C-alpha positions as CSV (number, residue, x, y, z in Angstrom):
1,M,0.0,0.0,0.0
2,Y,2.8,2.4,0.9
3,P,5.9,1.3,-1.2
4,N,9.4,2.2,0.0
5,H,7.9,3.5,3.3
6,K,11.3,3.3,4.9
7,R,13.0,5.6,2.5
8,L,13.0,9.2,3.5
9,V,14.2,12.5,2.2
10,L,15.3,14.8,5.0
11,A,14.0,18.4,4.5
12,S,17.2,20.0,5.9
13,G,20.6,20.9,4.7
14,N,22.1,20.6,8.1
15,P,24.8,17.9,7.9
16,G,24.7,17.4,11.7
17,K,21.0,16.6,11.7
18,L,21.4,14.3,8.7
19,K,24.2,12.3,10.5
20,E,22.2,12.0,13.7
21,L,19.1,10.8,11.8
22,Q,21.1,8.3,9.8
23,N,22.8,7.0,12.9
24,Y,19.5,6.5,14.6
25,L,17.3,5.2,11.8
26,G,19.9,3.3,9.8
27,P,20.0,0.2,12.1
28,T,16.1,0.0,11.9
29,G,16.2,-0.3,8.2
30,W,15.3,3.2,7.3
31,R,17.3,5.0,4.6
32,V,17.6,8.8,4.9
33,E,18.9,11.0,2.1
34,A,19.4,14.8,2.0
35,K,17.1,17.1,0.0
36,P,18.5,19.0,-3.0
37,T,20.5,21.9,-1.8
38,N,18.6,24.4,-4.0
39,L,15.3,23.5,-2.4
40,E,14.8,25.8,0.6
41,P,11.2,26.2,1.9
42,E,10.7,29.5,3.7
43,E,10.2,28.9,7.5
44,T,7.4,31.2,8.3
45,G,5.9,29.3,11.3
46,A,5.7,30.7,14.8
47,T,6.5,27.3,16.4
48,F,8.9,24.5,15.7
49,A,6.0,22.2,14.8
50,E,4.6,24.7,12.3
51,N,8.0,25.0,10.6
52,A,8.6,21.2,10.5
53,R,5.2,20.9,8.8
54,I,5.9,23.6,6.3
55,K,9.2,22.0,5.3
56,A,7.9,18.5,5.2
57,Q,4.9,19.3,3.0
58,A,6.9,21.6,0.6
59,V,9.7,19.1,0.0
60,A,7.5,16.1,-0.3
61,A,5.1,17.8,-2.7
62,F,8.0,19.1,-4.9
63,L,9.9,15.8,-5.0
64,G,6.9,13.4,-4.8
65,K,8.8,11.5,-2.1
66,L,8.2,10.6,1.5
67,T,9.8,13.4,3.5
68,L,11.0,13.9,7.1
69,A,11.4,17.4,8.4
70,D,13.0,18.4,11.6
71,D,12.7,21.9,13.2
72,S,14.5,22.3,16.4
73,G,16.2,24.9,18.5
74,L,17.1,26.4,21.9
75,E,14.8,28.2,24.3
76,V,16.4,30.1,27.2
77,R,14.1,31.0,30.0
78,S,15.7,34.3,31.0
79,L,15.7,35.4,27.3
80,E,11.9,34.9,27.0
81,S,12.5,31.7,25.1
82,R,14.9,33.2,22.6
83,P,16.5,32.2,20.3
84,G,13.6,29.8,19.7
85,V,12.6,29.3,16.1
86,H,15.3,31.7,15.1
87,S,18.1,29.5,16.6
88,A,19.7,28.7,13.3
89,R,19.7,32.4,12.3
90,Y,21.0,33.8,15.6
91,G,24.4,34.4,14.1
92,P,26.4,33.7,11.0
93,N,27.8,30.4,12.1
94,D,27.9,28.1,15.2
95,Q,30.5,30.1,17.0
96,G,28.8,33.4,16.2
97,R,25.5,32.0,17.6
98,I,27.2,30.8,20.8
99,N,29.0,34.1,21.3
100,R,25.8,36.1,20.9
101,L,24.0,33.7,23.4
102,L,26.7,34.0,26.0
103,A,26.9,37.7,25.7
104,E,23.1,38.1,26.2
105,L,23.3,35.8,29.3
106,E,26.4,37.5,30.8
107,N,24.5,39.2,33.6
108,Q,21.7,36.5,34.0
109,T,21.6,34.2,37.1
110,D,18.9,32.0,35.6
111,R,20.6,30.0,32.8
112,S,18.0,27.3,32.5
113,A,17.2,26.3,28.9
114,R,15.7,23.6,26.9
115,F,16.2,22.1,23.4
116,V,13.0,21.4,21.5
117,C,12.7,19.2,18.4
118,A,9.6,18.8,16.2
119,L,9.5,16.1,13.6
120,C,7.0,15.7,10.8
121,I,6.6,13.1,8.1
122,A,4.7,14.1,4.9
123,G,3.6,11.6,2.2
124,P,4.6,12.0,-1.4
125,D,1.5,14.1,-2.1
126,G,2.4,16.5,0.8
127,S,-0.2,15.2,3.2
128,I,0.9,14.9,6.9
129,W,1.3,11.4,8.1
130,L,3.0,11.7,11.5
131,E,4.2,14.5,13.9
132,T,6.1,14.2,17.2
133,E,8.0,16.4,19.6
134,G,10.9,15.9,22.0
135,I,12.2,18.2,24.8
136,C,15.4,18.1,26.7
137,E,15.9,20.4,29.8
138,G,19.3,21.7,30.7
139,E,21.2,24.9,31.3
140,I,23.7,27.2,29.5
141,L,27.3,27.2,30.7
142,T,29.4,30.4,30.7
143,G,31.8,28.8,28.1
144,P,32.0,25.9,25.7
145,R,33.0,22.4,26.8
146,G,33.6,19.4,24.5
147,T,34.3,19.1,20.8
148,G,31.4,16.9,19.5
149,G,28.0,17.7,18.2
150,F,27.0,21.0,16.4
151,G,25.2,24.2,17.0
152,Y,24.8,25.1,20.7
153,D,25.9,21.7,21.9
154,P,29.2,22.9,23.6
155,V,27.3,25.2,26.0
156,F,24.2,23.1,26.7
157,Y,24.8,21.3,30.0
158,L,23.0,18.2,31.4
159,S,23.4,18.1,35.2
160,E,22.4,14.5,35.5
161,L,25.4,13.5,33.3
162,D,27.7,16.3,34.2
163,K,28.3,16.8,30.5
164,T,27.4,19.1,27.7
165,F,25.8,17.8,24.5
166,A,29.2,18.2,22.9
167,Q,30.7,15.7,25.4
168,L,28.1,13.0,24.8
169,S,28.7,9.8,22.9
170,P,26.3,9.3,19.9
171,Q,24.5,6.7,22.0
172,E,24.1,9.1,24.9
173,K,22.9,11.9,22.7
174,L,20.2,9.7,21.1
175,Q,19.1,8.6,24.6
176,Y,18.9,12.0,26.2
177,S,18.5,14.6,23.5
178,H,15.4,16.3,22.3
179,R,15.9,14.8,18.8
180,G,16.5,11.3,20.2
181,K,13.2,11.6,22.2
182,A,11.3,12.9,19.2
183,L,12.7,10.1,17.0
184,S,11.8,7.4,19.5
185,A,8.2,8.7,19.6
186,L,8.2,8.8,15.8
187,K,9.5,5.3,15.5
188,E,6.8,4.0,17.8
189,Q,4.0,5.8,15.9
190,W,5.4,4.6,12.6
191,E,5.4,1.0,13.7
192,L,1.9,1.2,14.9
193,L,0.8,2.8,11.6
194,F,2.5,0.3,9.4
195,R,2.6,-2.8,11.6
196,S,0.6,-4.9,9.1
197,T,2.0,-3.2,5.9
198,P,4.4,-5.3,3.8
199,E,7.8,-3.9,2.9
């Protein structure tokens, strides 16, 4: 009924996201490929879920392929949830974004923050099939720690592990991260939806 339902186009040009999704979904039999670099849907949503939906529908409808979109970012309590949906545009690159964040938090005592990830799968016709969300609570350090990951990972600290995201192994990150939680929920929903569907 749904041929090739374990082949997905990722509606993102972020190589870090693509690698994490391939690492997580590869062992389950899913194949994830990047979208064309010249296909960039405009993210006009006010929430992560809205932006994930926009990207998934646009890329799926354009390519006629099953598409997975991820929209995620950092919300900092004392900054009134900024950078939020603008996380990827908070600076010219990862270091620039981190520098701006640390400068804005310089005189703040409350450094609590959370990563949010919204995932959406759209069918080849652009219809929405599944949506999930994952959240990871933490805090922002005063300086980077660790060399792994991408984005804000070097300054996002998990007290229960005494590590930043940039210090986590790939297995730890999938277990504790916002994206890992959203992917786990997505996998459960997918298996329920297609439990009786042949490959």
